[in-house]
N, C-alpha and C positions, 0 to 999 in steps of 0.2 A: 797840733801834732809838737808831740815832745819831742824838744830837741836829742841830737847826738848823742850828748853827754852828759844827757839825763838818763839815756836807756838805759836799765837794769840786764847786769850781765848772770846768764842764768848756763853752769856748766855741768851737760849730763856726760856721769859716765858710764861708760855701758860695752860690751863686748860681742862683736860674731860668733859667739860659742852657741847655736842657735839662732832662730831667726827672730822671737820673742822679744830680746832685749832690743833692738835695733826696731822693730815697730813700735813696741809702747813709748820709744824715747819722741819718735815721730808722731805719732802722736799726741806728744803732749807739746812739743813743738806748736804744732798745728793750733790746737784749743791754746795755748799761751795768745799766739798768732790772733785767733778771734775772737777772747774773751779780751785781751788789750791789745789792738792794732799799737804799731810804732812805739811799743813800751819796752820791751824785751830782744836783747841780742842772745841768742841763743848759741852755745858752741856744743859738738859733740865729740867727746874724744874715746875710742876704742883701746881703754886702758893694757891691754896686753899685748896689741897688733904697735900701737904708736910709741909704747914706751918700757915695756918690762923686758928683763934682758933674755934669750933664747934659754932652754927651751921654752917658756913661757909666751913668750910674744907668736907661737905658733897652735897658741890653744884653739883659733878662729877654724883653721887649718885640721885641727887632730881631732877636735869635736863630731864633725859628722861620720870617722869612721871607729869611732870610740863609741859612739851608739849605737853601733852595727852591730855590739855585744851586750846587752842587754844586762844578762847574769852575771858578766863582768864589772860594769856599770854602775851596779846595785850594791855591789862588795865596796865598793867605792864610796859610793856615796854614804851606806850605813858607815861604815868604818870612820870616817870623819865629820857625820852628825853629830848631837850632844853638846853641851858648855863645855865639857874639858878636853875632850877629844879635836873640836876646832879649835879650842884657845892652844895648844899642846901645837896641829900645824900652823898657825901663825905665827906662833914662838920661832917655829923654824925657817919658816919661810920668809920671816920680816929682815931679818938681816942682808937677805940675799935681793930683798926688792928695796929697801928703804930710799938707795940713792934714786931709782928709777922713780920713785912715789914724789919724792922730796922735788924730784923734776918737776915731776907735772903737776907738783902743787903751784911752784915755783911759776913757770910758763902760763899758765892758764888762772889769771886772776879772775874773781868772781865774786857779784854781791849773796849767789848762793850756790851750794852745789848739789845736785840730785842723782843719787845712786841707784839705777834699776840694773844691780849685776851684786848678786852676792858677793863674789869676791877681791870685789872694792873696798871695801866699807871700812872696815879694822884698820887694813893700810893708811889708809887717806886721814879716818878719824885720831890715828893716831900720829902720824906726820904733823897733821896742822895743830897739836894743843898748845902750843905754844900761842897761836898765832891764828884762833878760829874763825871760820868760815860758817855760814848755815849754812846747816847739814841735813839731807831729806834723804831717807830711802822711800825706794816706790818697791816693793815686793811684789815683780811679775809672775811668782809660781801662785796656781790657785787656793792650793789649801796644803800639802804637806812642801814646808817651807824648809830648807836646810838652816842649822843653825849659822851660817854664813853672814845669812841676811841680818842679825840680830847683834848691833853694837849699841848698847845702853848710853854711849855717849852723844847718838844722832837726839837732833832737835825733835824729829820726827819719822815715826814710819806709819806709811799709809801700807795697806794689806787690801786682797780683794775681799775675803769672807772673814766671817766672827770665827770659821773654823780657825784659819790665820790667825786670826789675834788671839785668839788662846795660846797660837806656840810661841807669838813673840813675848807672850806674857809669860811662858813656863820659862822663854828664854833670858830674860832679863830686864826687860824692857818697860818701864814703868808703864801701866795703865792708860793714863793722861798722855800717853806720848805714842799712842797706836790710835790709827783712824782707819774705818774701815769704812773704803771708798768703792772699791771696782776696780777693777782692770782695763788699764787707757787701751779704747780702741779706736782707728780713724770715724773721722765725722764722717764719713759716707756711711758708712756701719751705724749712725746712733739716725741718721734721716733717710726712710726706709725709700726705696723707689716708689714713684709715683703711678705706675701701670703693670705688676707682676708679670699680666696676661698680654702687654704688647711686646717683653722681653721675649714669653716664650713663643712667640708669633714669629718674631724678627730670628729666632735662632732654630727657626722650624720645631718644637717642637707641639706633641698635639697637647691641645688642650683638655681634653677627655678623658685623662690618665694619671694618675697620682705620678709625679714623679720625684725618682730617687738620686740624689747627690753624694755621688764619693768621691771623697780626695783624700788626697796622701803627702797633705804639704806643699811647699814650695820646690821641691825635689822629688815626688811622687815615691816617698821613700812608705819601707815596712811592706807588711803583706797585702799592698792594695788589689794584686794582679789577681790574688786568689778569691778576694772580695768579689771582685767584680765577674769571673768564672762562676764562681758559684750562683752569685746572683744569675748571672744570666741562663746559665743551667736550669733554676729552679721556672722558668717560662712562665713568669707571674706578669697580670695583665697592668703593668707600667712601663712608663720610659727612666732609662737609667743614662744618668751624666756622668760621666770620669772627667775628674780636673788632676793630668798627670805631671803639670809643672813644668819642670826646666825637663824633665825625662823623657826624652825623645824617644828613646828605646821602647819605653811602658808605652806611646802611644800607638805607634808602630804594630806590636803585638794585639794591643786589644782592638783596634781597629781588622785584624785578621784575623780574629774570634770566627767561630759558626756563630754570629748571634741570632737568636731566638727572642727577639723582644727589639723594641724600636729604641734605638741608644744614639749616643753623641758622645762624644770626643775630644778634648781638647788639651791644651795644652796650657803653661803659665797665662794668666790671666790677671789683670788690672779690674777686673768687673765682680770680683766675688760679694759684693752686696747685690745687684743684681741677682744674678744665679743663685743665694740662697733666698732670696725674697720670690724665686721664681720656683723654686722645688718645694717640695712637700715633706720630706726628711733629709736628713744629715746622716751619713756612714764615713767616721772618721775616727783616724788616732786620736788622743785623748790629751794632746795638746792643748794649755790654757788659752792663748789667742784663739784657734777657730772654737773652742767652747767657748769663748765666752761670745765669739761674732754669730754663732748658731744659736745662742739664747738668746741676744736682740734679736736677731729672725724669727724669733716663735717659732723653732724647729724641733721635731723630737730626734733626739742623737742616739745613733747605734756605734757605742767605742769596741772598734776593734784590736787596737792595742794601745799599749801606755811605755814609757820608759820607766823602768821599775825605779823606785824611791821618790823622786820629784813628781812622776804623773798618779802617782799609787791613789792620793787623796782627789783626785780630779775625777778618778771612774767613781769613787763612792760619793762623792758629794752629786755628780749628776743621777745616779741610782738613787739615795736616797731625797733628793728634793723631786722623783719622777718624772726627771724632765726627760729621760732616754735610760738606756739598756746597756752592758755589757758585755761582747761579743766577741772574745779573743780566738774564735774559729770558723770560718766561713760558715759550715753548717747553721753554726748561731748565729752569724749574721741573716743567714737567710729566712731564719725560724721567725725572728724581731721584726723584719723587712716583712714576711709575707701575712705577719699580723696586723699591723700597720694597715695594708695593704687591701686587707679583708673585711677589717671592722675600722672604719672611719672615726667613728666615734672615739675607740682608744685613742688612734691617732691625734686627734682634736684634744685629748685630754692632756696627752705629753706637749704638745704644742703649749698649751694654756701654763703648763708649769713654767717651760721652759721665757715666756714672757713673764711669772712672776719674780722668777729671781734671778733676770735681766738686770744687768748693771750701765744704760746705754750712755748716762750722764756722765761716767766716770772718770776720763781727759776730763771734760769740761771742770768736774769739782775739783781736780786737781789742781789744773789750772789757776783757781782762783787758790787753793792751798800753796801753793808757789809763790802767787802775787802776792798774801797776804803775809807771808816767813820774808820777802824780799824786801818788803816798806811800800807796796804800791796799793792803796785804797780806792776802790770803787768810787 
């Protein structure tokens, strides 16, 4: 076992502006521990909440209400995207946050810094230019990647897809400093459950019907209720499983529906890999983490909503790869689900397409890259 003094320090910069930054960070920390036991000391810092001045420090609390107005969000996203616009925003903001970023850098010495949030990269790189620490960016948006992600001073930029790589190069990252690996997800998604049918039995799901898994994120957000209602009203021969996250009111409303089909309603769960493995298709919003997990599980995807700007490309990617469909209206969700319920061969083809584009080893691969950059060799 390595001595404590010999352990490498990894500083992960993230923020809880959406769940994907935290989950990706935790997946990387887990992967480092699995690949290199007793080798790394990992520290997570929520840059906004822990260091930045008001009102920026309240960004994690402000993010969920902002996403409830998607068209307004899209305007702000597009207004700040692009080389020149993003640099102009940074020039205005940097004097306001410079002291906080300097304190962040001073108080968190590290052997390597890994950023999983687009809004911290340039500030940190600019601050530490006279005393550089190896700096790596792990992009957690799948396809449509904002210019804020990309600063050419980063030693390496890891992206989930070839499409994201093209954007990185377009925004000035040298081709040799961009690597396509995938989106890091937790180890429990990488290793499929041993017996999905046993999980069905334990949950009381029927074995003889296809299972439609409907999710709406950790908070049961978006038009999930309308989607579930529409599927139920279609009276198709299938089991519907709805995971409402922490939204207890949504759970109660769904349980009270006049049900026409076998159904199971759940709240927040840590068994999502088991739920996915035991299901036949996934109906979800177009978040990159859930899409990546669904692809790894080999599930056909029905995407019913997306956040304009950063999730537009996710929809196009899934459709292009033939792993799923875009169905922004409840009746379109019903049409897509019915097509797969009535045509198992088509459903299997979409499932095979999901498996082809899945990147289950991304977290492990990125962990090995981090280790190499930190001077740890296998």
